[in-house]
C-alpha positions in Angstrom: 91.2 117.1 101.1 92.0 113.5 100.7 94.9 112.8 98.4 92.8 110.6 96.2 89.6 112.7 96.3 89.4 112.6 92.5 86.2 114.5 92.3 87.7 117.5 94.2 90.8 117.3 92.1 88.7 117.4 88.9 86.7 120.3 90.2 89.8 122.2 91.0 91.2 121.5 87.6 88.1 122.7 85.9 88.1 125.9 87.9 91.7 126.6 87.1 91.2 125.9 83.4 88.3 128.3 83.4 90.6 131.0 84.9 92.9 130.6 81.9 90.1 131.8 79.6 89.5 135.0 81.5 90.6 138.1 79.6 93.2 139.4 82.1 94.6 136.0 83.2 97.7 136.2 81.1 98.6 139.8 82.2 99.8 138.5 85.6 102.6 136.2 84.4 103.6 135.2 88.0 100.0 134.0 88.8 99.4 132.4 85.4 102.7 130.5 85.7 101.6 129.1 89.1 98.1 128.2 87.8 99.5 126.4 84.7 101.9 124.5 86.9 99.0 123.4 89.2 97.0 122.4 86.1 99.8 120.2 85.0 100.1 118.6 88.5 96.4 118.0 88.7 96.2 116.5 85.2 99.1 114.1 86.1 97.5 113.1 89.3 94.1 112.5 87.7 95.6 110.6 84.8 97.7 108.4 87.1 94.7 107.7 89.4 92.5 106.8 86.5 95.1 104.5 85.0 95.7 102.8 88.3 92.0 102.4 88.9 91.5 100.9 85.5 94.2 98.4 86.1 92.8 97.5 89.5 89.3 97.1 88.1 90.7 94.8 85.4 92.5 92.7 88.1 89.3 92.5 90.2 87.4 91.4 87.1 90.0 88.7 86.4 89.8 87.5 90.0 86.0 87.3 89.9 86.2 85.3 86.7 88.7 82.9 88.3 86.5 82.4 91.3 83.7 81.4 89.0 85.7 78.9 86.9 89.3 77.8 86.9 91.4 79.0 84.0 95.2 78.6 83.8 95.6 81.5 81.4 93.7 83.9 83.7 95.6 82.7 86.7 98.9 83.5 84.9 97.6 86.9 84.0 96.6 87.7 87.6 
């Protein structure tokens, strides 16, 4: 798995979250603890990735606008 394969990470997160709804999931505290830890890790990675991607997309949009017309304000922002 590629570190930034966000689709695979989201799929794993969904599967793990589904496990937590199973009737006997909470009976095995050792396993449930590991699963909850992994869920937290995945949520953090996904959130960080999406935040970074959004910032990058915004910068690309600003760069594209600058290439179309010069704007001192946008150049400062970039």
